[in-house]
C-alpha angles and dihedrals in degrees: 000000000000119000130183120248108266093040091050090050091049090051094049093047092048093240087116105046095170131063115190127195130182112250111268136143089271094056107026095090099048111136135197109266094028117131118230124196111223120196125197104232097217101045103019089234109161131211130175120226128188118223109240100173137016117200128171127213133184093240146342095278092055090047093052093044097047099039093041124256096243093049090053100034113018115206092021112123105199142028089238091055089049091052090051089054091054090047087071087074105025138030121258089246093054091049092050098043103035127082120242 
């Protein structure tokens, strides 16, 4: 899984304890205990993380609200700002109509 710089750094430091992905064939079979290789996009640094929980939400907003915005997106001040960040990678329609 490739992650952009600041988000990778937050994951490695533990500031960001949760990584959320929209449901897709690549992510729908993730299991607790599974190891996931995470690569920092800019430097290709690799870290291995172990999945400790798998939760499913109806959409991005529910994910951010229930998991806690600052646990998902440290230094982001509002759900709306968090949604805009995710819109860099997915359309507003996908984020509203796809499970997380």
